[in-house]
C-alpha positions as CSV (number, residue, x, y, z in Angstrom):
1,M,147.1,177.4,100.3
2,R,148.8,174.3,98.7
3,T,145.9,172.2,100.1
4,L,143.3,174.4,98.4
5,L,145.3,174.4,95.1
6,L,145.5,170.6,95.0
7,L,141.8,170.2,95.8
8,A,141.0,172.7,93.0
9,L,143.3,171.0,90.6
10,F,141.6,167.6,91.3
11,A,138.1,169.1,91.0
12,L,139.0,170.5,87.6
13,G,140.2,167.1,86.4
14,G,143.9,167.8,86.7
15,S,146.4,165.0,87.2
16,L,148.2,164.4,90.5
17,S,151.8,163.1,90.7
18,S,153.1,160.5,93.1
19,A,155.0,163.3,94.9
20,D,151.8,165.1,95.7
21,P,149.8,164.3,98.9
22,V,147.0,161.8,98.5
23,V,143.7,163.6,97.9
24,V,140.9,162.0,100.1
25,V,137.4,162.8,98.7
26,L,134.5,162.2,101.0
27,P,131.1,161.4,99.5
28,A,127.8,162.4,101.1
29,N,126.8,158.7,101.3
30,A,128.8,155.5,101.6
31,S,128.4,152.0,103.0
32,S,130.5,149.7,105.1
33,G,130.3,145.9,105.8
34,S,132.2,146.0,109.1
35,A,131.7,147.2,112.7
36,V,134.9,149.4,112.3
37,V,134.7,151.9,109.4
38,T,137.9,152.5,107.6
39,L,138.8,155.4,105.3
40,G,139.1,153.1,102.3
41,Q,135.5,151.9,102.7
42,I,134.0,155.4,102.5
43,A,136.3,157.6,100.5
44,K,138.1,157.8,97.2
45,L,141.8,158.2,97.4
46,H,143.7,159.9,94.5
47,G,147.3,160.7,93.8
48,G,150.4,159.9,96.0
49,D,152.1,156.5,95.8
50,D,150.4,153.1,96.1
51,K,151.9,152.2,99.5
52,L,150.8,155.5,101.0
53,R,147.2,155.1,99.7
54,A,147.0,151.6,101.1
55,K,148.1,152.8,104.6
56,L,145.6,155.7,104.5
57,A,142.8,153.4,103.4
58,A,143.4,151.1,106.4
59,V,143.0,153.9,109.0
60,D,139.9,153.4,111.3
61,V,137.8,156.6,111.1
62,A,134.7,155.4,113.1
63,E,133.3,152.6,115.2
64,R,129.6,151.8,115.1
65,A,127.7,152.3,118.4
66,K,126.0,149.0,117.4
67,K,127.5,146.5,115.1
68,D,124.7,146.8,112.5
69,A,123.7,150.4,113.1
70,P,124.2,153.2,110.5
71,T,126.6,155.9,111.5
72,S,128.0,159.2,110.2
73,V,131.6,160.4,109.8
74,T,132.6,164.0,109.6
75,K,135.4,165.6,107.6
76,R,136.9,166.9,110.9
77,Q,136.7,163.4,112.4
78,V,138.6,162.0,109.4
79,E,141.3,164.7,109.7
80,F,141.6,164.0,113.4
81,R,142.0,160.2,112.9
82,L,144.6,160.7,110.2
83,K,146.6,163.0,112.5
84,L,146.2,160.5,115.4
85,A,147.6,157.8,113.0
86,G,150.7,160.0,112.4
87,F,149.8,161.4,109.0
88,T,150.3,165.1,108.1
89,E,149.0,167.4,105.3
90,S,152.1,166.4,103.3
91,D,150.7,162.9,103.2
92,A,147.0,163.6,102.7
93,I,144.5,166.3,102.3
94,V,140.8,165.8,102.9
95,G,138.0,167.2,100.7
96,G,134.5,166.5,99.7
97,A,131.4,166.3,101.9
98,E,131.5,167.7,105.4
99,T,129.6,164.6,106.7
100,V,129.4,161.1,105.3
101,A,126.2,159.0,106.1
102,V,127.5,155.5,106.3
103,T,124.9,152.7,105.9
104,V,125.4,149.0,106.8
105,E,126.2,146.4,104.2
106,K,124.6,143.1,105.1
107,K,124.1,139.8,103.5
108,T,122.2,136.6,104.3
109,V,124.5,133.6,104.6
110,P,123.7,131.6,101.5
111,T,122.1,128.1,102.0
112,D,124.4,126.9,99.2
113,D,127.4,127.5,101.6
114,A,125.8,125.3,104.2
115,I,125.0,122.6,101.6
116,A,128.6,122.7,100.3
117,A,130.1,122.3,103.8
118,A,127.8,119.4,104.6
119,T,128.4,117.7,101.3
120,K,132.2,118.0,101.7
121,A,132.1,116.7,105.2
122,L,129.9,113.7,104.3
123,A,132.0,112.7,101.3
124,L,135.0,112.2,103.7
125,Y,133.3,109.1,105.2
126,F,133.3,107.2,101.9
127,P,136.3,105.9,100.0
128,K,136.8,107.6,96.7
129,S,136.9,104.2,95.0
130,D,133.3,103.6,95.9
131,G,132.2,106.4,93.5
132,V,129.8,107.9,96.0
133,T,127.9,111.0,95.1
134,V,126.1,113.3,97.6
135,E,123.1,115.4,96.9
136,L,120.5,117.4,98.9
137,A,117.7,115.2,100.1
138,Q,115.3,118.1,101.1
139,P,115.4,121.9,101.0
140,I,116.8,123.7,104.0
141,L,113.9,125.2,105.9
142,V,115.8,127.1,108.5
143,K,116.0,130.8,108.1
144,M,119.7,131.6,107.5
145,P,121.2,134.4,109.6
146,E,122.4,137.8,108.4
147,A,126.0,138.9,108.6
148,L,127.9,142.1,107.7
149,T,129.8,141.7,104.4
150,G,133.1,142.0,106.3
151,D,132.2,139.4,108.9
152,A,134.2,136.2,109.2
153,V,131.7,133.3,108.7
154,E,132.8,129.8,109.5
155,I,130.7,126.8,108.6
156,T,131.4,123.2,109.8
157,A,129.5,120.0,109.5
158,K,129.4,116.5,110.8
159,P,127.0,113.5,110.7
160,R,124.3,113.5,113.4
161,F,124.6,109.8,113.8
162,L,127.3,107.2,113.4
163,P,128.2,105.0,111.7
164,V,127.5,106.7,108.3
165,K,125.9,104.6,105.6
166,L,124.7,105.2,102.1
167,G,121.3,106.6,101.8
168,R,119.7,109.5,103.7
169,V,122.0,111.1,106.2
170,E,121.3,113.9,108.7
171,M,124.2,116.3,108.9
172,E,124.6,118.8,111.8
173,V,125.8,122.1,110.4
174,T,127.2,124.7,112.7
175,L,127.6,128.3,111.6
176,T,129.7,130.8,113.5
177,I,130.0,134.6,112.8
178,N,133.0,136.3,114.2
179,S,133.5,133.6,116.8
180,A,130.1,134.5,118.4
181,K,127.7,131.9,119.7
182,P,127.4,129.1,117.2
183,F,124.1,128.5,115.3
184,S,123.4,124.8,114.5
185,F,120.8,123.3,112.2
186,P,120.2,120.0,110.3
187,V,120.9,119.5,106.6
188,Y,119.6,116.3,105.0
189,L,121.7,114.7,102.3
190,T,121.5,111.5,100.2
191,A,124.7,109.5,99.6
192,K,124.5,107.3,96.5
193,S,126.8,104.8,94.8
194,D,126.4,103.1,91.4
195,A,128.3,100.2,92.8
196,H,125.8,99.7,95.7
197,P,122.4,101.0,94.4
198,I,119.5,101.7,96.7
199,L,116.9,99.0,96.2
200,V,114.4,100.2,98.8
201,T,113.7,103.9,99.6
202,R,112.0,105.5,102.6
203,N,108.2,105.6,102.3
204,Q,108.3,103.2,99.4
205,K,105.6,100.5,99.1
206,V,107.4,97.2,99.3
207,T,106.7,93.5,99.4
208,L,107.4,91.7,102.7
209,V,108.4,88.1,102.2
210,V,108.3,85.7,105.2
211,R,110.0,82.4,104.3
212,L,108.6,79.4,106.3
213,G,110.5,76.4,105.1
214,A,109.4,75.8,101.5
215,M,106.5,78.1,101.9
216,N,106.6,81.9,101.4
217,V,104.1,84.4,102.8
218,E,103.9,87.8,101.2
219,A,102.4,91.0,102.5
220,A,102.4,94.7,101.7
221,G,104.5,97.0,103.6
222,E,106.0,100.5,103.7
223,A,109.7,101.0,104.1
224,M,110.8,103.3,106.9
225,Q,114.3,103.8,105.6
226,D,116.5,103.4,102.6
227,G,118.2,100.1,102.0
228,R,120.6,98.2,99.7
229,A,121.0,94.5,99.0
230,G,121.7,92.7,102.3
231,E,121.0,95.7,104.6
232,A,118.5,95.5,107.4
233,V,115.6,97.9,107.2
234,K,112.5,98.6,109.2
235,V,109.1,98.2,107.5
236,L,105.6,99.2,108.6
237,N,102.8,96.7,108.0
238,P,99.9,99.1,107.2
239,S,97.3,96.5,108.2
240,S,98.6,95.5,111.6
241,K,100.5,98.8,112.2
242,K,103.4,96.7,113.4
243,V,107.0,97.6,112.5
244,V,109.1,94.6,111.5
245,T,112.8,94.3,110.5
246,G,114.0,92.5,107.4
247,K,116.8,92.3,104.9
248,V,116.6,93.9,101.4
249,T,116.9,91.1,98.8
250,A,115.8,92.8,95.6
251,A,114.3,96.1,94.3
252,G,111.2,96.7,96.5
253,V,111.5,93.4,98.3
254,V,112.3,92.8,102.0
255,D,112.7,89.4,103.6
256,V,111.4,89.4,107.1
257,E,113.7,87.9,109.7
258,L,112.6,84.8,111.6
259,G,110.2,85.7,114.3
260,G,109.4,89.1,112.6
261,A,106.4,87.9,110.6
262,P,103.8,90.6,109.9
């Protein structure tokens, strides 16, 4: 009888005191972002004291047959789970819908999270005093996986190749959901420094200079990688289709090493 009176009082908008049992109201529809459905995810809890409501909210009331499958929870099932957890009617009474249809809350792991992890990891390879900035070199083309909203998502990143230099850098990003099989993909970043500016960029048309004593021979070329002053870069000679290696000496200018004439 007391149970019915409390449910009626709540339905009529009456107030419940902390001495009263917690009133658990089940809706017809709810959603959950975890494989294990808890009472707090699908029901509204009213009255009682804060600690009791928190304990009740944490009670598992269902487990999905499949991690990402919708499920249903009955009022009788909730009452049984509460009893199994050691709660009595003096702690909580259950009202509302006889059955709750529980859908799955999913989200696509944001590409921004992967970019942030890769950027942070790459920045560790440069002294702060160098004033290096890191930015995305090209959009992420990989389809990001889906996860339940309650899943634990871990993202780590490391350079694909060492040593790490300023310019275009391929980062290997690894994404793990709930310690399952890792999913790895590349993220391409550009590391820049005002103190050491890039003078030659990948795919840029450059001037190849071959120094033969007092005589200089110039030819057109296409840089195959970024380079700063004094760095060695590979350059394609479009006419001969040969790849030569030279040192960057100025913006758009590469001196070919001896023996590497185009």
